[in-house]
PyMOL Python script that loads the backbone (N, CA, C, O; Angstrom):
from pymol import cmd

cmd.read_pdbstr("""\
ATOM      1  N   MET A   1     -41.372 190.924  16.827  1.00  0.00           N
ATOM      2  CA  MET A   1     -40.270 190.229  16.987  1.00  0.00           C
ATOM      3  C   MET A   1     -39.740 191.491  18.351  1.00  0.00           C
ATOM      4  O   MET A   1     -38.848 191.500  19.200  1.00  0.00           O
ATOM      5  N   THR A   2     -40.736 192.341  17.994  1.00  0.00           N
ATOM      6  CA  THR A   2     -40.363 193.432  19.583  1.00  0.00           C
ATOM      7  C   THR A   2     -41.121 193.121  20.430  1.00  0.00           C
ATOM      8  O   THR A   2     -40.763 193.599  21.506  1.00  0.00           O
ATOM      9  N   LEU A   3     -42.301 192.359  20.519  1.00  0.00           N
ATOM     10  CA  LEU A   3     -42.651 191.769  21.882  1.00  0.00           C
ATOM     11  C   LEU A   3     -42.222 190.582  22.318  1.00  0.00           C
ATOM     12  O   LEU A   3     -42.375 190.131  23.453  1.00  0.00           O
ATOM     13  N   ILE A   4     -41.613 190.011  21.291  1.00  0.00           N
ATOM     14  CA  ILE A   4     -41.032 188.474  22.138  1.00  0.00           C
ATOM     15  C   ILE A   4     -39.264 188.739  22.417  1.00  0.00           C
ATOM     16  O   ILE A   4     -38.473 188.023  23.030  1.00  0.00           O
ATOM     17  N   MET A   5     -39.005 190.232  21.606  1.00  0.00           N
ATOM     18  CA  MET A   5     -37.300 190.625  22.785  1.00  0.00           C
ATOM     19  C   MET A   5     -37.515 191.824  24.283  1.00  0.00           C
ATOM     20  O   MET A   5     -36.702 192.467  24.948  1.00  0.00           O
ATOM     21  N   ASN A   6     -39.166 191.664  24.336  1.00  0.00           N
ATOM     22  CA  ASN A   6     -39.602 192.490  25.666  1.00  0.00           C
ATOM     23  C   ASN A   6     -39.739 192.024  26.906  1.00  0.00           C
ATOM     24  O   ASN A   6     -39.525 192.367  28.068  1.00  0.00           O
ATOM     25  N   ALA A   7     -40.437 190.562  25.893  1.00  0.00           N
ATOM     26  CA  ALA A   7     -41.260 189.478  26.824  1.00  0.00           C
ATOM     27  C   ALA A   7     -39.760 188.231  27.601  1.00  0.00           C
ATOM     28  O   ALA A   7     -39.585 187.441  28.529  1.00  0.00           O
ATOM     29  N   ALA A   8     -39.221 188.672  26.725  1.00  0.00           N
ATOM     30  CA  ALA A   8     -37.936 187.214  27.249  1.00  0.00           C
ATOM     31  C   ALA A   8     -37.469 187.557  28.391  1.00  0.00           C
ATOM     32  O   ALA A   8     -37.458 186.695  29.271  1.00  0.00           O
ATOM     33  N   PRO A   9     -36.925 188.988  28.706  1.00  0.00           N
ATOM     34  CA  PRO A   9     -36.292 189.153  29.738  1.00  0.00           C
ATOM     35  C   PRO A   9     -37.686 189.547  31.062  1.00  0.00           C
ATOM     36  O   PRO A   9     -37.717 189.415  32.285  1.00  0.00           O
ATOM     37  N   LEU A  10     -38.449 189.942  30.286  1.00  0.00           N
ATOM     38  CA  LEU A  10     -39.620 189.868  31.802  1.00  0.00           C
ATOM     39  C   LEU A  10     -40.479 188.392  32.083  1.00  0.00           C
ATOM     40  O   LEU A  10     -41.403 188.223  32.879  1.00  0.00           O
ATOM     41  N   ALA A  11     -39.895 187.458  31.218  1.00  0.00           N
ATOM     42  CA  ALA A  11     -40.063 186.431  31.472  1.00  0.00           C
ATOM     43  C   ALA A  11     -39.260 185.070  32.394  1.00  0.00           C
ATOM     44  O   ALA A  11     -39.664 184.077  33.000  1.00  0.00           O
ATOM     45  N   MET A  12     -37.905 185.694  32.088  1.00  0.00           N
ATOM     46  CA  MET A  12     -36.929 185.201  32.843  1.00  0.00           C
ATOM     47  C   MET A  12     -37.096 186.124  34.197  1.00  0.00           C
ATOM     48  O   MET A  12     -36.848 185.541  35.253  1.00  0.00           O
ATOM     49  N   SER A  13     -37.394 187.167  34.253  1.00  0.00           N
ATOM     50  CA  SER A  13     -37.000 187.566  35.868  1.00  0.00           C
ATOM     51  C   SER A  13     -38.506 187.503  36.611  1.00  0.00           C
ATOM     52  O   SER A  13     -38.665 188.100  37.676  1.00  0.00           O
ATOM     53  N   GLU A  14     -39.745 186.648  35.910  1.00  0.00           N
ATOM     54  CA  GLU A  14     -40.621 186.088  36.608  1.00  0.00           C
ATOM     55  C   GLU A  14     -40.012 184.573  36.914  1.00  0.00           C
ATOM     56  O   GLU A  14     -40.657 183.981  37.779  1.00  0.00           O
ATOM     57  N   TYR A  15     -39.087 183.968  36.461  1.00  0.00           N
ATOM     58  CA  TYR A  15     -38.853 182.312  36.431  1.00  0.00           C
ATOM     59  C   TYR A  15     -37.023 182.731  37.517  1.00  0.00           C
ATOM     60  O   TYR A  15     -36.176 181.875  37.772  1.00  0.00           O
ATOM     61  N   LYS A  16     -36.942 184.202  37.908  1.00  0.00           N
ATOM     62  CA  LYS A  16     -35.641 184.149  38.887  1.00  0.00           C
ATOM     63  C   LYS A  16     -34.534 183.947  38.120  1.00  0.00           C
ATOM     64  O   LYS A  16     -33.475 183.452  38.505  1.00  0.00           O
ATOM     65  N   PHE A  17     -34.791 184.329  37.054  1.00  0.00           N
ATOM     66  CA  PHE A  17     -33.287 184.600  36.352  1.00  0.00           C
ATOM     67  C   PHE A  17     -32.344 186.216  36.643  1.00  0.00           C
ATOM     68  O   PHE A  17     -32.768 187.350  36.419  1.00  0.00           O
ATOM     69  N   SER A  18     -31.489 185.966  36.994  1.00  0.00           N
ATOM     70  CA  SER A  18     -30.357 187.197  37.311  1.00  0.00           C
ATOM     71  C   SER A  18     -30.661 188.171  35.780  1.00  0.00           C
ATOM     72  O   SER A  18     -31.220 187.916  34.714  1.00  0.00           O
ATOM     73  N   TYR A  19     -30.083 189.174  36.254  1.00  0.00           N
ATOM     74  CA  TYR A  19     -30.001 190.834  35.402  1.00  0.00           C
ATOM     75  C   TYR A  19     -29.326 190.245  34.281  1.00  0.00           C
ATOM     76  O   TYR A  19     -29.797 190.325  33.146  1.00  0.00           O
ATOM     77  N   ASP A  20     -28.000 189.524  34.597  1.00  0.00           N
ATOM     78  CA  ASP A  20     -26.683 189.509  33.734  1.00  0.00           C
ATOM     79  C   ASP A  20     -27.270 187.864  33.277  1.00  0.00           C
ATOM     80  O   ASP A  20     -26.275 187.171  33.064  1.00  0.00           O
ATOM     81  N   GLU A  21     -28.209 187.280  33.126  1.00  0.00           N
ATOM     82  CA  GLU A  21     -28.735 185.502  32.362  1.00  0.00           C
ATOM     83  C   GLU A  21     -29.498 186.620  31.434  1.00  0.00           C
ATOM     84  O   GLU A  21     -28.993 186.897  30.346  1.00  0.00           O
ATOM     85  N   ALA A  22     -30.559 187.184  31.799  1.00  0.00           N
ATOM     86  CA  ALA A  22     -30.920 188.513  30.550  1.00  0.00           C
ATOM     87  C   ALA A  22     -30.629 189.240  29.719  1.00  0.00           C
ATOM     88  O   ALA A  22     -31.311 189.680  28.793  1.00  0.00           O
ATOM     89  N   LYS A  23     -29.318 189.468  30.061  1.00  0.00           N
ATOM     90  CA  LYS A  23     -28.322 190.456  29.032  1.00  0.00           C
ATOM     91  C   LYS A  23     -28.270 189.495  27.823  1.00  0.00           C
ATOM     92  O   LYS A  23     -28.586 189.653  26.644  1.00  0.00           O
ATOM     93  N   SER A  24     -27.588 188.075  28.749  1.00  0.00           N
ATOM     94  CA  SER A  24     -26.810 187.389  28.260  1.00  0.00           C
ATOM     95  C   SER A  24     -27.586 186.369  26.530  1.00  0.00           C
ATOM     96  O   SER A  24     -27.175 185.932  25.456  1.00  0.00           O
ATOM     97  N   VAL A  25     -28.775 186.466  27.259  1.00  0.00           N
ATOM     98  CA  VAL A  25     -29.702 185.963  26.659  1.00  0.00           C
ATOM     99  C   VAL A  25     -30.283 186.762  25.113  1.00  0.00           C
ATOM    100  O   VAL A  25     -30.728 186.316  24.055  1.00  0.00           O
ATOM    101  N   LEU A  26     -30.052 187.905  25.549  1.00  0.00           N
ATOM    102  CA  LEU A  26     -30.570 188.985  24.156  1.00  0.00           C
ATOM    103  C   LEU A  26     -29.309 189.495  23.739  1.00  0.00           C
ATOM    104  O   LEU A  26     -29.356 190.608  23.215  1.00  0.00           O
ATOM    105  N   VAL A  27     -28.073 188.896  23.853  1.00  0.00           N
ATOM    106  CA  VAL A  27     -26.909 188.709  23.085  1.00  0.00           C
ATOM    107  C   VAL A  27     -26.690 187.950  21.945  1.00  0.00           C
ATOM    108  O   VAL A  27     -26.378 188.144  20.771  1.00  0.00           O
ATOM    109  N   TRP A  28     -27.042 186.723  22.912  1.00  0.00           N
ATOM    110  CA  TRP A  28     -27.250 185.588  21.834  1.00  0.00           C
ATOM    111  C   TRP A  28     -28.322 186.101  20.999  1.00  0.00           C
ATOM    112  O   TRP A  28     -28.219 186.537  19.852  1.00  0.00           O
ATOM    113  N   HIS A  29     -29.176 186.015  21.589  1.00  0.00           N
ATOM    114  CA  HIS A  29     -30.375 186.477  20.477  1.00  0.00           C
ATOM    115  C   HIS A  29     -29.969 187.393  19.136  1.00  0.00           C
ATOM    116  O   HIS A  29     -30.325 187.188  17.975  1.00  0.00           O
ATOM    117  N   PHE A  30     -29.310 188.221  19.530  1.00  0.00           N
ATOM    118  CA  PHE A  30     -28.663 189.069  18.198  1.00  0.00           C
ATOM    119  C   PHE A  30     -27.749 188.020  17.382  1.00  0.00           C
ATOM    120  O   PHE A  30     -27.760 188.033  16.151  1.00  0.00           O
ATOM    121  N   ILE A  31     -26.964 187.118  18.109  1.00  0.00           N
ATOM    122  CA  ILE A  31     -26.249 187.199  17.274  1.00  0.00           C
ATOM    123  C   ILE A  31     -26.982 186.031  15.877  1.00  0.00           C
ATOM    124  O   ILE A  31     -26.816 185.860  14.669  1.00  0.00           O
ATOM    125  N   ALA A  32     -27.763 185.506  16.903  1.00  0.00           N
ATOM    126  CA  ALA A  32     -28.338 184.271  16.205  1.00  0.00           C
ATOM    127  C   ALA A  32     -29.457 184.932  15.144  1.00  0.00           C
ATOM    128  O   ALA A  32     -29.725 184.336  14.100  1.00  0.00           O
ATOM    129  N   MET A  33     -30.084 186.202  15.488  1.00  0.00           N
ATOM    130  CA  MET A  33     -30.312 186.391  14.663  1.00  0.00           C
ATOM    131  C   MET A  33     -30.212 186.777  13.289  1.00  0.00           C
ATOM    132  O   MET A  33     -30.997 186.745  12.341  1.00  0.00           O
ATOM    133  N   TYR A  34     -28.616 187.280  13.498  1.00  0.00           N
ATOM    134  CA  TYR A  34     -27.478 187.623  11.852  1.00  0.00           C
ATOM    135  C   TYR A  34     -26.777 186.823  11.690  1.00  0.00           C
ATOM    136  O   TYR A  34     -26.434 186.759  10.509  1.00  0.00           O
ATOM    137  N   ALA A  35     -26.360 186.146  12.281  1.00  0.00           N
ATOM    138  CA  ALA A  35     -25.456 185.018  12.111  1.00  0.00           C
ATOM    139  C   ALA A  35     -25.813 183.705  10.832  1.00  0.00           C
ATOM    140  O   ALA A  35     -25.014 183.016  10.198  1.00  0.00           O
ATOM    141  N   PRO A  36     -27.370 183.730  10.795  1.00  0.00           N
ATOM    142  CA  PRO A  36     -27.626 182.711   9.593  1.00  0.00           C
ATOM    143  C   PRO A  36     -27.018 183.716   8.115  1.00  0.00           C
ATOM    144  O   PRO A  36     -26.282 183.199   7.275  1.00  0.00           O
ATOM    145  N   SER A  37     -27.594 185.540   7.999  1.00  0.00           N
ATOM    146  CA  SER A  37     -27.137 185.472   7.033  1.00  0.00           C
ATOM    147  C   SER A  37     -25.585 185.534   6.491  1.00  0.00           C
ATOM    148  O   SER A  37     -25.430 186.088   5.402  1.00  0.00           O
ATOM    149  N   LEU A  38     -24.871 185.213   6.902  1.00  0.00           N
ATOM    150  CA  LEU A  38     -23.685 185.068   6.819  1.00  0.00           C
ATOM    151  C   LEU A  38     -23.721 183.200   5.683  1.00  0.00           C
ATOM    152  O   LEU A  38     -23.116 182.933   4.644  1.00  0.00           O
ATOM    153  N   PHE A  39     -24.357 182.626   6.233  1.00  0.00           N
ATOM    154  CA  PHE A  39     -24.253 181.640   4.894  1.00  0.00           C
ATOM    155  C   PHE A  39     -25.684 181.658   4.137  1.00  0.00           C
ATOM    156  O   PHE A  39     -26.064 180.513   3.896  1.00  0.00           O
ATOM    157  N   LEU A  40     -26.561 182.657   3.707  1.00  0.00           N
ATOM    158  CA  LEU A  40     -27.278 182.145   3.428  1.00  0.00           C
ATOM    159  C   LEU A  40     -27.054 182.487   1.640  1.00  0.00           C
ATOM    160  O   LEU A  40     -27.955 182.176   0.861  1.00  0.00           O
ATOM    161  N   ALA A  41     -26.081 182.986   1.263  1.00  0.00           N
ATOM    162  CA  ALA A  41     -25.596 182.119  -0.227  1.00  0.00           C
ATOM    163  C   ALA A  41     -25.076 181.170  -0.239  1.00  0.00           C
ATOM    164  O   ALA A  41     -25.132 180.679  -1.367  1.00  0.00           O
ATOM    165  N   PHE A  42     -24.312 180.311   0.756  1.00  0.00           N
ATOM    166  CA  PHE A  42     -24.234 178.928   0.461  1.00  0.00           C
ATOM    167  C   PHE A  42     -26.151 178.161   0.492  1.00  0.00           C
ATOM    168  O   PHE A  42     -26.485 177.189  -0.187  1.00  0.00           O
ATOM    169  N   PHE A  43     -27.082 178.924   1.431  1.00  0.00           N
ATOM    170  CA  PHE A  43     -28.003 177.867   1.340  1.00  0.00           C
ATOM    171  C   PHE A  43     -28.674 178.294  -0.563  1.00  0.00           C
ATOM    172  O   PHE A  43     -29.033 177.558  -1.482  1.00  0.00           O
ATOM    173  N   MET A  44     -28.612 179.166  -0.486  1.00  0.00           N
ATOM    174  CA  MET A  44     -29.714 179.907  -1.702  1.00  0.00           C
ATOM    175  C   MET A  44     -28.941 179.077  -2.724  1.00  0.00           C
ATOM    176  O   MET A  44     -29.681 178.213  -3.195  1.00  0.00           O
ATOM    177  N   LYS A  45     -27.725 179.045  -3.221  1.00  0.00           N
ATOM    178  CA  LYS A  45     -27.055 178.181  -4.025  1.00  0.00           C
ATOM    179  C   LYS A  45     -27.468 176.367  -4.072  1.00  0.00           C
ATOM    180  O   LYS A  45     -27.841 175.761  -5.077  1.00  0.00           O
ATOM    181  N   ASN A  46     -27.274 175.804  -2.738  1.00  0.00           N
ATOM    182  CA  ASN A  46     -27.459 174.569  -2.483  1.00  0.00           C
ATOM    183  C   ASN A  46     -28.511 174.492  -2.647  1.00  0.00           C
ATOM    184  O   ASN A  46     -28.722 174.027  -3.767  1.00  0.00           O
ATOM    185  N   LEU A  47     -29.859 174.818  -1.828  1.00  0.00           N
ATOM    186  CA  LEU A  47     -30.722 174.522  -1.673  1.00  0.00           C
ATOM    187  C   LEU A  47     -32.456 175.362  -2.586  1.00  0.00           C
ATOM    188  O   LEU A  47     -32.728 176.562  -2.544  1.00  0.00           O
ATOM    189  N   SER A  48     -33.055 174.590  -3.085  1.00  0.00           N
ATOM    190  CA  SER A  48     -34.671 175.047  -3.825  1.00  0.00           C
ATOM    191  C   SER A  48     -34.731 175.936  -2.433  1.00  0.00           C
ATOM    192  O   SER A  48     -34.250 175.901  -1.301  1.00  0.00           O
ATOM    193  N   PRO A  49     -35.794 176.914  -3.373  1.00  0.00           N
ATOM    194  CA  PRO A  49     -36.084 178.031  -2.542  1.00  0.00           C
ATOM    195  C   PRO A  49     -37.646 177.219  -1.337  1.00  0.00           C
ATOM    196  O   PRO A  49     -38.235 177.599  -0.325  1.00  0.00           O
ATOM    197  N   PHE A  50     -37.715 176.036  -2.217  1.00  0.00           N
ATOM    198  CA  PHE A  50     -39.093 175.463  -1.502  1.00  0.00           C
ATOM    199  C   PHE A  50     -38.631 174.998  -0.096  1.00  0.00           C
ATOM    200  O   PHE A  50     -39.130 175.096   1.025  1.00  0.00           O
ATOM    201  N   ARG A  51     -37.322 174.374  -0.655  1.00  0.00           N
ATOM    202  CA  ARG A  51     -36.355 173.572   0.502  1.00  0.00           C
ATOM    203  C   ARG A  51     -36.261 174.619   1.576  1.00  0.00           C
ATOM    204  O   ARG A  51     -36.721 174.416   2.700  1.00  0.00           O
ATOM    205  N   LEU A  52     -35.718 175.642   1.263  1.00  0.00           N
ATOM    206  CA  LEU A  52     -35.404 176.714   2.260  1.00  0.00           C
ATOM    207  C   LEU A  52     -36.122 176.879   3.114  1.00  0.00           C
ATOM    208  O   LEU A  52     -35.815 176.843   4.306  1.00  0.00           O
ATOM    209  N   ILE A  53     -37.938 177.231   2.357  1.00  0.00           N
ATOM    210  CA  ILE A  53     -38.746 177.631   3.127  1.00  0.00           C
ATOM    211  C   ILE A  53     -39.185 176.540   4.231  1.00  0.00           C
ATOM    212  O   ILE A  53     -39.525 176.991   5.325  1.00  0.00           O
ATOM    213  N   LEU A  54     -39.202 175.415   4.077  1.00  0.00           N
ATOM    214  CA  LEU A  54     -39.426 173.976   5.254  1.00  0.00           C
ATOM    215  C   LEU A  54     -38.162 174.446   6.226  1.00  0.00           C
ATOM    216  O   LEU A  54     -38.167 174.989   7.331  1.00  0.00           O
ATOM    217  N   LEU A  55     -37.195 174.063   5.457  1.00  0.00           N
ATOM    218  CA  LEU A  55     -36.176 174.917   6.727  1.00  0.00           C
ATOM    219  C   LEU A  55     -36.459 175.513   7.763  1.00  0.00           C
ATOM    220  O   LEU A  55     -36.331 175.254   8.959  1.00  0.00           O
ATOM    221  N   GLY A  56     -36.951 176.529   7.062  1.00  0.00           N
ATOM    222  CA  GLY A  56     -37.145 178.004   8.566  1.00  0.00           C
ATOM    223  C   GLY A  56     -37.938 177.293   8.835  1.00  0.00           C
ATOM    224  O   GLY A  56     -37.859 176.909  10.001  1.00  0.00           O
ATOM    225  N   ILE A  57     -39.147 176.693   7.982  1.00  0.00           N
ATOM    226  CA  ILE A  57     -40.766 176.094   9.196  1.00  0.00           C
ATOM    227  C   ILE A  57     -40.228 175.392  10.109  1.00  0.00           C
ATOM    228  O   ILE A  57     -40.230 175.842  11.255  1.00  0.00           O
ATOM    229  N   LEU A  58     -39.579 173.997   9.806  1.00  0.00           N
ATOM    230  CA  LEU A  58     -37.892 173.180  10.969  1.00  0.00           C
ATOM    231  C   LEU A  58     -37.832 173.823  12.028  1.00  0.00           C
ATOM    232  O   LEU A  58     -38.267 173.386  13.093  1.00  0.00           O
ATOM    233  N   PHE A  59     -37.169 175.185  11.855  1.00  0.00           N
ATOM    234  CA  PHE A  59     -36.480 175.701  12.971  1.00  0.00           C
ATOM    235  C   PHE A  59     -37.818 176.238  13.841  1.00  0.00           C
ATOM    236  O   PHE A  59     -38.119 175.785  14.945  1.00  0.00           O
ATOM    237  N   TYR A  60     -38.380 177.033  13.304  1.00  0.00           N
ATOM    238  CA  TYR A  60     -38.926 177.642  13.747  1.00  0.00           C
ATOM    239  C   TYR A  60     -40.692 176.556  14.747  1.00  0.00           C
ATOM    240  O   TYR A  60     -41.464 176.990  15.601  1.00  0.00           O
ATOM    241  N   LEU A  61     -40.661 175.688  14.323  1.00  0.00           N
ATOM    242  CA  LEU A  61     -41.297 174.729  14.988  1.00  0.00           C
ATOM    243  C   LEU A  61     -40.410 173.981  16.104  1.00  0.00           C
ATOM    244  O   LEU A  61     -41.069 173.634  17.084  1.00  0.00           O
ATOM    245  N   ILE A  62     -39.099 173.682  16.139  1.00  0.00           N
ATOM    246  CA  ILE A  62     -38.015 173.712  17.376  1.00  0.00           C
ATOM    247  C   ILE A  62     -38.207 174.133  18.161  1.00  0.00           C
ATOM    248  O   ILE A  62     -38.363 173.559  19.239  1.00  0.00           O
ATOM    249  N   ALA A  63     -38.315 175.935  17.865  1.00  0.00           N
ATOM    250  CA  ALA A  63     -38.513 176.799  18.493  1.00  0.00           C
ATOM    251  C   ALA A  63     -39.459 176.669  19.047  1.00  0.00           C
ATOM    252  O   ALA A  63     -39.267 176.226  20.179  1.00  0.00           O
ATOM    253  N   VAL A  64     -40.636 176.875  18.761  1.00  0.00           N
ATOM    254  CA  VAL A  64     -41.748 176.542  19.319  1.00  0.00           C
ATOM    255  C   VAL A  64     -42.049 175.467  20.378  1.00  0.00           C
ATOM    256  O   VAL A  64     -42.756 175.684  21.362  1.00  0.00           O
ATOM    257  N   LEU A  65     -41.526 174.425  20.133  1.00  0.00           N
ATOM    258  CA  LEU A  65     -41.611 173.003  20.903  1.00  0.00           C
ATOM    259  C   LEU A  65     -41.044 173.617  22.018  1.00  0.00           C
ATOM    260  O   LEU A  65     -41.914 173.794  22.871  1.00  0.00           O
ATOM    261  N   VAL A  66     -39.578 174.148  22.482  1.00  0.00           N
ATOM    262  CA  VAL A  66     -38.630 174.030  22.988  1.00  0.00           C
ATOM    263  C   VAL A  66     -39.415 175.265  23.860  1.00  0.00           C
ATOM    264  O   VAL A  66     -39.324 175.232  25.087  1.00  0.00           O
ATOM    265  N   ALA A  67     -39.947 176.016  23.407  1.00  0.00           N
ATOM    266  CA  ALA A  67     -40.776 177.611  24.209  1.00  0.00           C
ATOM    267  C   ALA A  67     -41.784 176.675  24.782  1.00  0.00           C
ATOM    268  O   ALA A  67     -41.610 176.801  25.994  1.00  0.00           O
ATOM    269  N   LEU A  68     -42.474 176.049  24.652  1.00  0.00           N
ATOM    270  CA  LEU A  68     -43.641 175.367  25.147  1.00  0.00           C
ATOM    271  C   LEU A  68     -43.286 174.718  26.021  1.00  0.00           C
ATOM    272  O   LEU A  68     -43.637 175.078  27.145  1.00  0.00           O
ATOM    273  N   PHE A  69     -42.504 173.577  25.892  1.00  0.00           N
ATOM    274  CA  PHE A  69     -42.031 172.576  26.840  1.00  0.00           C
ATOM    275  C   PHE A  69     -40.869 172.991  28.105  1.00  0.00           C
ATOM    276  O   PHE A  69     -40.890 172.139  28.994  1.00  0.00           O
ATOM    277  N   SER A  70     -40.121 173.835  28.295  1.00  0.00           N
ATOM    278  CA  SER A  70     -39.443 174.354  29.326  1.00  0.00           C
ATOM    279  C   SER A  70     -38.918 175.729  29.398  1.00  0.00           C
ATOM    280  O   SER A  70     -39.055 176.649  28.592  1.00  0.00           O
ATOM    281  N   VAL A  71     -38.314 175.690  30.480  1.00  0.00           N
ATOM    282  CA  VAL A  71     -38.376 177.199  30.908  1.00  0.00           C
ATOM    283  C   VAL A  71     -36.596 177.293  31.391  1.00  0.00           C
ATOM    284  O   VAL A  71     -36.245 178.336  31.943  1.00  0.00           O
ATOM    285  N   SER A  72     -35.844 176.505  31.225  1.00  0.00           N
ATOM    286  CA  SER A  72     -33.844 176.806  31.605  1.00  0.00           C
ATOM    287  C   SER A  72     -34.065 177.590  30.876  1.00  0.00           C
ATOM    288  O   SER A  72     -34.961 177.962  30.118  1.00  0.00           O
ATOM    289  N   PHE A  73     -32.220 178.059  31.475  1.00  0.00           N
ATOM    290  CA  PHE A  73     -31.568 179.204  30.672  1.00  0.00           C
ATOM    291  C   PHE A  73     -31.146 178.713  29.777  1.00  0.00           C
ATOM    292  O   PHE A  73     -30.268 179.393  29.247  1.00  0.00           O
ATOM    293  N   TRP A  74     -31.416 177.507  29.159  1.00  0.00           N
ATOM    294  CA  TRP A  74     -30.523 177.356  27.834  1.00  0.00           C
ATOM    295  C   TRP A  74     -31.599 177.854  26.768  1.00  0.00           C
ATOM    296  O   TRP A  74     -31.483 178.408  25.675  1.00  0.00           O
ATOM    297  N   ASP A  75     -32.827 177.381  27.618  1.00  0.00           N
ATOM    298  CA  ASP A  75     -34.224 177.261  26.493  1.00  0.00           C
ATOM    299  C   ASP A  75     -34.434 178.975  26.317  1.00  0.00           C
ATOM    300  O   ASP A  75     -35.041 179.387  25.328  1.00  0.00           O
ATOM    301  N   PHE A  76     -34.098 179.569  26.951  1.00  0.00           N
ATOM    302  CA  PHE A  76     -34.789 181.266  27.373  1.00  0.00           C
ATOM    303  C   PHE A  76     -33.580 181.788  25.789  1.00  0.00           C
ATOM    304  O   PHE A  76     -34.105 182.596  25.023  1.00  0.00           O
ATOM    305  N   GLY A  77     -32.267 181.368  25.456  1.00  0.00           N
ATOM    306  CA  GLY A  77     -31.216 181.936  24.586  1.00  0.00           C
ATOM    307  C   GLY A  77     -31.681 180.926  23.536  1.00  0.00           C
ATOM    308  O   GLY A  77     -31.131 180.883  22.435  1.00  0.00           O
TER     309      GLY A  77
END
""", "prot")
cmd.dss("prot")
cmd.show_as("cartoon", "prot")
cmd.util.cbc("prot")
cmd.orient("prot")
């Protein structure tokens, strides 16, 4: 996680994004990192552990595909 948090602003500077844009990406990263914990009890109640793991893997694969094939501002965020 530390490597991603350090690499994202550096990559954004290479693609000529502004400092404010890099800052907002980090803010949204923190929100996206902690917001799912608000819904964790709901997910644990309604999904089996296996399905919850599959859902996490699915979101991870989507994030990998977006990271590999796009460099727009919204893809960094």
